[in-house]
Backbone as CSV, one residue per row, in Angstrom:
resi,resn,N_x,N_y,N_z,CA_x,CA_y,CA_z,C_x,C_y,C_z
1,UNK,0.857,-1.161,0.000,0.000,0.000,0.000,0.910,1.232,0.000
2,UNK,0.597,2.156,-0.884,1.429,3.342,-1.011,1.071,4.362,0.069
3,UNK,1.955,5.309,0.237,1.735,6.371,1.217,0.471,7.159,0.872
4,UNK,0.293,7.452,-0.408,-0.883,8.221,-0.842,-2.171,7.466,-0.543
5,UNK,-2.173,6.151,-0.760,-3.361,5.344,-0.472,-3.649,5.332,1.020
6,UNK,-2.601,5.188,1.803,-2.766,5.186,3.258,-3.335,6.520,3.732
7,UNK,-2.789,7.610,3.231,-3.281,8.940,3.626,-4.720,9.119,3.177
8,UNK,-5.043,8.657,1.970,-6.426,8.789,1.472,-7.399,8.018,2.357
9,UNK,-7.033,6.805,2.756,-7.910,6.010,3.635,-8.044,6.674,5.001
10,UNK,-6.938,7.132,5.529,-6.970,7.800,6.826,-7.815,9.073,6.750
11,UNK,-7.707,9.794,5.660,-8.497,11.014,5.467,-9.987,10.680,5.417
12,UNK,-10.330,9.582,4.770,-11.735,9.156,4.728,-12.238,8.858,6.136
13,UNK,-11.424,8.180,6.921,-11.813,7.877,8.309,-11.931,9.146,9.140
14,UNK,-11.007,10.051,8.961,-11.052,11.310,9.732,-12.278,12.135,9.354
15,UNK,-12.607,12.156,8.077,-13.806,12.907,7.657,-15.066,12.287,8.248
16,UNK,-15.113,10.961,8.294,-16.262,10.282,8.900,-16.345,10.615,10.392
17,UNK,-15.203,10.623,11.061,-15.186,10.968,12.486,-15.611,12.422,12.688
18,UNK,-15.164,13.296,11.823,-15.556,14.703,11.906,-17.061,14.844,11.702
19,UNK,-17.626,14.076,10.760,-19.068,14.122,10.512,-19.834,13.642,11.741
20,UNK,-19.365,12.567,12.370,-20.028,12.081,13.590,-19.939,13.124,14.701
21,UNK,-18.790,13.774,14.807,-18.620,14.811,15.833,-19.572,15.984,15.571
22,UNK,-19.745,16.334,14.296,-20.679,17.409,13.942,-22.109,17.011,14.298
23,UNK,-22.479,15.781,13.993,-23.821,15.313,14.327,-24.040,15.319,15.839
24,UNK,-23.013,14.926,16.593,-23.116,14.941,18.053,-23.266,16.377,18.552
25,UNK,-22.515,17.296,17.983,-22.630,18.700,18.361,-24.036,19.220,18.068
26,UNK,-24.566,18.874,16.914,-25.917,19.335,16.567,-26.947,18.764,17.549
27,UNK,-26.793,17.488,17.938,-27.711,16.881,18.902,-27.592,17.565,20.264
28,UNK,-26.365,17.813,20.698,-26.161,18.485,21.983,-26.710,19.909,21.952
29,UNK,-26.624,20.565,20.809,-27.178,21.912,20.668,-28.700,21.865,20.762
30,UNK,-29.312,20.859,20.125,-30.775,20.700,20.239,-31.165,20.432,21.690
31,UNK,-30.395,19.563,22.372,-30.674,19.273,23.784,-30.584,20.544,24.626
32,UNK,-29.582,21.364,24.329,-29.390,22.606,25.066,-30.591,23.540,24.875
33,UNK,-31.041,23.684,23.634,-32.176,24.581,23.380,-33.458,24.049,24.020
34,UNK,-33.609,22.736,24.050,-34.757,22.150,24.730,-34.681,22.437,26.235
35,UNK,-33.506,22.297,26.813,-33.330,22.589,28.247,-33.583,24.069,28.536
36,UNK,-33.144,24.947,27.617,-33.428,26.385,27.779,-34.930,26.630,27.817
37,UNK,-35.643,25.960,26.917,-37.094,26.123,26.854,-37.741,25.615,28.146
38,UNK,-37.235,24.522,28.683,-37.796,23.995,29.929,-37.573,24.962,31.086
39,UNK,-36.416,25.611,31.122,-36.159,26.607,32.168,-37.122,27.779,32.011
40,UNK,-37.276,28.250,30.773,-38.200,29.364,30.542,-39.633,28.980,30.895
41,UNK,-40.036,27.761,30.533,-41.386,27.296,30.873,-41.570,27.235,32.390
42,UNK,-40.551,26.778,33.102,-40.639,26.707,34.564,-40.749,28.105,35.162
43,UNK,-39.961,29.042,34.645,-40.046,30.426,35.140,-41.419,31.021,34.853
44,UNK,-41.950,30.741,33.670,-43.284,31.243,33.324,-44.350,30.629,34.235
45,UNK,-44.214,29.343,34.535,-45.180,28.678,35.416,-45.153,29.305,36.808
46,UNK,-43.947,29.609,37.297,-43.835,30.263,38.613,-44.484,31.637,38.569
47,UNK,-44.205,32.399,37.520,-44.783,33.748,37.414,-46.307,33.688,37.356
48,UNK,-46.854,32.765,36.560,-48.311,32.623,36.471,-48.901,32.211,37.820
49,UNK,-48.252,31.254,38.466,-48.754,30.790,39.761,-48.723,31.919,40.788
50,UNK,-47.632,32.659,40.833,-47.525,33.736,41.813,-48.570,34.812,41.548
51,UNK,-48.835,35.102,40.287,-49.872,36.088,39.947,-51.232,35.606,40.431
52,UNK,-51.551,34.333,40.139,-52.835,33.770,40.592,-52.896,33.704,42.116
53,UNK,-51.767,33.339,42.757,-51.745,33.206,44.215,-51.969,34.565,44.877
54,UNK,-51.331,35.611,44.359,-51.523,36.950,44.933,-52.969,37.407,44.771
55,UNK,-53.538,37.167,43.603,-54.932,37.564,43.365,-55.876,36.798,44.300
56,UNK,-55.621,35.515,44.457,-56.469,34.706,45.347,-56.324,35.166,46.797
57,UNK,-55.096,35.462,47.203,-54.863,35.936,48.567,-55.587,37.263,48.792
58,UNK,-55.491,38.176,47.821,-56.179,39.473,47.956,-57.691,39.298,48.078
59,UNK,-58.246,38.409,47.224,-59.694,38.168,47.277,-60.111,37.628,48.654
60,UNK,-59.353,36.692,49.152,-59.698,36.095,50.456,-59.589,37.127,51.579
61,UNK,-58.535,37.933,51.532,-58.365,38.950,52.572,-59.454,40.012,52.446
62,UNK,-59.777,40.409,51.205,-60.840,41.401,51.000,-62.178,40.888,51.551
63,UNK,-62.407,39.589,51.404,-63.678,39.035,51.905,-63.742,39.046,53.438
64,UNK,-62.585,39.157,54.076,-62.562,39.154,55.538,-62.539,40.553,56.145
65,UNK,-62.231,41.557,55.323,-62.126,42.922,55.842,-63.511,43.414,56.277
66,UNK,-63.514,44.016,57.459,-64.747,44.610,57.982,-65.649,43.598,58.665
67,UNK,-65.209,42.394,58.763,-66.017,41.360,59.417,-65.274,40.820,60.629
68,UNK,-66.051,40.219,61.462,-65.446,39.499,62.570,-65.019,38.153,62.010
69,UNK,-63.755,37.835,62.233,-63.210,36.612,61.638,-63.028,35.577,62.731
70,UNK,-63.583,34.414,62.482,-63.454,33.325,63.452,-62.085,32.672,63.324
71,UNK,-61.641,32.028,64.369,-60.351,31.329,64.294,-60.341,30.258,63.199
72,UNK,-61.457,29.605,62.947,-61.494,28.596,61.879,-61.346,29.259,60.513
73,UNK,-61.928,30.428,60.328,-61.776,31.143,59.045,-60.329,31.567,58.864
74,UNK,-59.689,31.999,59.939,-58.271,32.375,59.856,-57.415,31.142,59.557
75,UNK,-57.736,30.021,60.193,-56.990,28.782,59.959,-57.170,28.321,58.514
76,UNK,-58.405,28.464,57.989,-58.684,28.093,56.598,-57.888,28.984,55.651
77,UNK,-57.842,30.278,55.933,-57.077,31.216,55.111,-55.593,30.847,55.150
78,UNK,-55.096,30.582,56.366,-53.688,30.211,56.492,-53.407,28.900,55.759
79,UNK,-54.330,27.965,55.834,-54.167,26.678,55.145,-54.130,26.882,53.627
80,UNK,-55.017,27.738,53.110,-55.024,28.039,51.661,-53.715,28.693,51.240
81,UNK,-53.248,29.627,52.064,-51.980,30.300,51.738,-50.810,29.314,51.792
82,UNK,-50.850,28.371,52.736,-49.797,27.352,52.827,-49.788,26.461,51.581
83,UNK,-50.976,26.128,51.092,-51.072,25.312,49.869,-50.478,26.075,48.684
84,UNK,-50.788,27.361,48.602,-50.247,28.176,47.504,-48.724,28.267,47.593
85,UNK,-48.208,28.420,48.804,-46.762,28.511,48.978,-46.087,27.169,48.687
86,UNK,-46.754,26.074,49.062,-46.195,24.747,48.771,-46.116,24.538,47.264
87,UNK,-47.132,24.983,46.558,-47.117,24.871,45.091,-46.005,25.744,44.506
88,UNK,-45.814,26.925,45.035,-44.731,27.801,44.568,-43.375,27.145,44.829
89,UNK,-43.224,26.523,45.978,-41.972,25.829,46.309,-41.740,24.667,45.344
90,UNK,-42.803,23.920,45.051,-42.688,22.809,44.103,-42.268,23.307,42.728
91,UNK,-42.874,24.408,42.288,-42.526,24.979,40.975,-41.084,25.499,40.963
92,UNK,-40.641,26.076,42.059,-39.246,26.541,42.130,-38.264,25.369,42.081
93,UNK,-38.659,24.263,42.698,-37.817,23.063,42.659,-37.726,22.526,41.215
94,UNK,-38.837,22.571,40.509,-38.837,22.164,39.092,-37.911,23.082,38.299
95,UNK,-37.986,24.380,38.589,-37.106,25.328,37.899,-35.638,25.048,38.230
96,UNK,-35.364,24.735,39.488,-33.992,24.443,39.893,-33.451,23.216,39.146
97,UNK,-34.284,22.187,39.032,-33.871,20.988,38.294,-33.682,21.302,36.805
98,UNK,-34.561,22.114,36.271,-34.439,22.499,34.855,-33.156,23.297,34.629
99,UNK,-32.818,24.159,35.574,-31.579,24.944,35.463,-30.355,24.034,35.551
100,UNK,-30.406,23.049,36.440,-29.292,22.090,36.555,-29.142,21.298,35.258
101,UNK,-30.277,20.896,34.682,-30.226,20.177,33.399,-29.659,21.074,32.309
102,UNK,-30.018,22.356,32.330,-29.482,23.308,31.355,-27.968,23.424,31.509
103,UNK,-27.507,23.526,32.733,-26.055,23.611,32.967,-25.351,22.356,32.460
104,UNK,-25.950,21.203,32.715,-25.359,19.940,32.260,-25.326,19.880,30.727
105,UNK,-26.419,20.268,30.091,-26.443,20.214,28.621,-25.491,21.253,28.033
106,UNK,-25.291,22.375,28.714,-24.327,23.377,28.240,-22.917,22.782,28.254
107,UNK,-22.596,22.089,29.333,-21.279,21.453,29.425,-21.108,20.381,28.356
108,UNK,-22.159,19.585,28.134,-22.098,18.536,27.108,-21.953,19.151,25.716
109,UNK,-22.671,20.252,25.480,-22.574,20.934,24.185,-21.179,21.514,23.986
110,UNK,-20.625,22.108,25.026,-19.275,22.674,24.925,-18.234,21.585,24.675
111,UNK,-18.404,20.451,25.345,-17.477,19.323,25.126,-17.605,18.804,23.699
112,UNK,-18.829,18.713,23.196,-19.041,18.249,21.814,-18.437,19.247,20.829
113,UNK,-18.562,20.540,21.125,-17.975,21.565,20.255,-16.445,21.440,20.239
114,UNK,-15.856,21.223,21.408,-14.399,21.056,21.482,-13.954,19.822,20.703
115,UNK,-14.697,18.724,20.849,-14.360,17.496,20.124,-14.472,17.709,18.615
116,UNK,-15.506,18.423,18.198,-15.675,18.700,16.770,-14.506,19.535,16.243
117,UNK,-14.096,20.530,17.009,-12.965,21.361,16.581,-11.685,20.536,16.476
118,UNK,-11.471,19.636,17.416,-10.303,18.751,17.344,-10.343,17.896,16.075
119,UNK,-11.509,17.362,15.783,-11.662,16.548,14.572,-11.425,17.386,13.320
120,UNK,-11.937,18.611,13.331,-11.712,19.504,12.182,-10.223,19.755,11.976
121,UNK,-9.527,20.057,13.063,-8.083,20.326,12.946,-7.336,19.103,12.434
122,UNK,-7.677,17.928,12.948,-7.004,16.698,12.516,-7.260,16.446,11.036
123,UNK,-8.487,16.665,10.603,-8.826,16.469,9.190,-8.092,17.483,8.324
124,UNK,-8.049,18.724,8.763,-7.361,19.768,8.008,-5.877,19.460,7.863
125,UNK,-5.258,19.015,8.949,-3.835,18.672,8.890,-3.589,17.539,7.899
126,UNK,-4.451,16.548,7.934,-4.281,15.415,7.025,-4.544,15.840,5.577
127,UNK,-5.523,16.723,5.368,-5.768,17.238,4.016,-4.550,17.997,3.499
128,UNK,-3.927,18.798,4.370,-2.726,19.532,3.968,-1.590,18.575,3.631
129,UNK,-1.447,17.523,4.408,-0.421,16.520,4.136,-0.688,15.851,2.785
130,UNK,-1.929,15.510,2.521,-2.285,14.885,1.243,-1.987,15.835,0.079
131,UNK,-2.295,17.125,0.263,-1.995,18.111,-0.790,-0.489,18.227,-1.013
132,UNK,0.277,18.264,0.066,1.738,18.345,-0.061,2.275,17.124,-0.793
133,UNK,1.799,15.947,-0.407,2.245,14.730,-1.081,1.841,14.745,-2.553
134,UNK,0.669,15.260,-2.834,0.219,15.368,-4.225,1.116,16.295,-5.027
135,UNK,1.485,17.422,-4.429,2.374,18.364,-5.129,3.748,17.750,-5.335
136,UNK,4.259,17.034,-4.318,5.554,16.370,-4.455,5.504,15.328,-5.572
137,UNK,4.439,14.549,-5.598,4.291,13.515,-6.622,4.209,14.151,-8.003
138,UNK,3.509,15.278,-8.117,3.403,15.961,-9.414,4.778,16.470,-9.860
139,UNK,5.536,17.008,-8.907,6.892,17.476,-9.257,7.781,16.309,-9.667
140,UNK,7.661,15.180,-8.981,8.444,14.002,-9.345,8.075,13.513,-10.741
141,UNK,6.762,13.480,-11.017,6.324,13.042,-12.352,6.842,13.991,-13.429
142,UNK,6.793,15.294,-13.134,7.282,16.275,-14.110,8.784,16.112,-14.319
143,UNK,9.520,15.911,-13.235,10.969,15.721,-13.351,11.280,14.439,-14.100
144,UNK,10.529,13.389,-13.836,10.729,12.122,-14.520,10.410,12.264,-16.000
145,UNK,9.344,12.969,-16.298,8.987,13.182,-17.706,10.072,13.990,-18.405
146,UNK,10.587,14.985,-17.733,11.651,15.804,-18.315,12.907,14.969,-18.515
147,UNK,13.233,14.141,-17.547,14.419,13.286,-17.669,14.230,12.272,-18.784
148,UNK,13.045,11.781,-18.939,12.767,10.809,-19.991,12.922,11.458,-21.350
149,UNK,12.469,12.689,-21.490,12.600,13.411,-22.760,14.073,13.647,-23.067
150,UNK,14.851,13.991,-22.083,16.265,14.264,-22.297,17.045,13.005,-22.638
151,UNK,16.623,11.852,-22.186,17.357,10.627,-22.409,16.924,9.880,-23.658
152,UNK,15.982,10.366,-24.402,15.558,9.691,-25.622,16.737,9.606,-26.575
153,UNK,16.813,8.510,-27.330,17.917,8.418,-28.286,17.834,9.553,-29.288
154,UNK,18.955,10.126,-29.501,18.991,11.239,-30.446,19.003,10.674,-31.858
155,UNK,18.512,11.431,-32.769,18.504,10.960,-34.164,19.939,10.957,-34.690
156,UNK,20.175,10.258,-35.796,21.517,10.128,-36.364,22.117,11.473,-36.726
157,UNK,21.290,12.398,-37.120,21.831,13.698,-37.495,22.413,14.401,-36.276
158,UNK,21.903,14.052,-35.107,22.440,14.654,-33.886,23.840,14.126,-33.595
159,UNK,24.111,12.887,-34.063,25.393,12.274,-33.771,26.407,12.457,-34.905
160,UNK,26.061,13.129,-35.971,26.981,13.324,-37.115,28.145,14.167,-36.659
161,UNK,29.253,13.852,-37.211,30.450,14.604,-36.808,30.354,16.015,-37.331
162,UNK,30.877,16.875,-36.566,30.795,18.281,-36.984,31.628,18.477,-38.236
163,UNK,31.176,19.353,-39.079,31.890,19.635,-40.309,33.177,20.339,-39.988
164,UNK,34.234,19.922,-40.703,35.505,20.565,-40.447,35.452,22.017,-40.845
165,UNK,36.080,22.759,-40.057,36.114,24.197,-40.347,37.299,24.476,-41.256
166,UNK,37.128,25.218,-42.266,38.254,25.606,-43.135,38.910,26.848,-42.562
167,UNK,40.163,26.774,-42.608,40.869,27.913,-42.095,41.710,28.551,-43.124
């Protein structure tokens, strides 16, 4: 197997590896954007819940203003507010997990990007080597062709003795 064949096969393998690295990067990028969306959805859910919780709390408090409030009504109000706060805590925990997943996917995407860049550099170096070898081979062929032309048997007229000069 010649050097050029070996380099060509290796280049094919490197290009395939680079393509796989690119596909992995694209998948990690999709995962990252999905995780971003989940974080945004979690933040939106918290904002919506807090808006509804504040409105519900205001309505309940407004219904108690100006009235004598029994301890059971106060306990019921406190229980409702505790449920709303528990739901807010649950939603914040979901957001925290979504943020952790986003951080993890960011790291995975960055690692995939680094791997892709390494593959690109390796492929580029091998392509440059193949080009250099190609140029060297072309120069060798040209030199060989030139040498072959120079070594062709000369015609008989080329070998005729020079005419004597009269003096």
